[in-house]
C-alpha positions in Angstrom: -101.5 48.1 -69.0 -104.1 47.4 -66.1 -108.0 46.6 -66.4 -110.1 45.0 -63.7 -113.9 45.5 -63.3 -114.6 48.0 -60.6 -115.3 46.3 -57.6 -116.0 48.4 -54.5 -113.9 47.8 -51.6 -111.7 45.4 -53.9 -108.2 46.3 -55.7 -108.6 49.2 -57.9 -106.1 51.3 -60.4 -104.9 53.6 -58.2 -103.9 50.9 -56.0 -101.9 49.7 -58.3 -100.1 52.8 -59.0 -100.5 53.4 -54.9 -101.8 56.3 -57.0 -98.1 57.6 -58.7 -97.8 58.6 -62.3 -99.7 57.3 -65.2 -100.4 58.1 -68.9 -103.6 57.5 -69.2 -106.3 56.4 -67.2 -110.6 56.2 -68.0 -113.0 53.4 -68.5 -113.8 50.9 -70.5 -116.3 48.6 -71.8 -115.4 45.2 -73.6 -117.5 42.0 -74.2 -116.1 38.2 -75.1 -112.4 40.2 -75.8 -114.1 43.3 -78.4 -113.8 46.9 -77.3 -117.1 48.3 -77.3 -116.5 52.0 -75.6 -113.9 53.5 -74.1 -113.1 57.1 -72.2 -111.3 59.3 -70.3 -113.1 59.1 -66.8 -111.3 59.4 -63.3 -112.4 61.2 -60.4 -109.2 60.3 -58.8 -106.5 61.2 -61.9 -108.3 63.6 -63.8 -106.9 62.5 -67.2 -106.3 65.3 -69.8 -107.5 64.7 -73.7 -104.1 64.5 -74.6 -103.5 61.7 -72.2 -106.8 60.0 -73.3 -104.9 60.7 -77.2 -102.1 59.1 -76.6 -103.5 56.1 -75.4 -105.8 55.9 -78.3 -102.2 55.8 -80.5 -100.9 52.6 -77.7 -104.0 50.9 -78.4 -103.5 51.4 -82.9 -100.2 50.9 -82.0 -100.4 47.2 -80.6 -103.2 46.8 -83.5 -105.9 46.9 -81.6 -109.5 47.8 -83.9 -111.2 50.7 -83.0 -113.5 50.8 -86.0 -116.7 50.4 -84.0 -114.8 51.5 -80.9 -117.6 54.3 -78.9 
């Protein structure tokens, strides 16, 4: 899993994978280590709802508390 702050002109998610295949992509908001919001948005990869749900399942399997996540 790769998460980074988006900064124009810097390393981006597509740089990490060189445009290759991925399970899920999107954006998230976290504050002090607590996940607050997550959504499947990417202008490059165009994730599907299935991709997003697979990622949600990954988070649940790794005991991420999604109770208050928007």
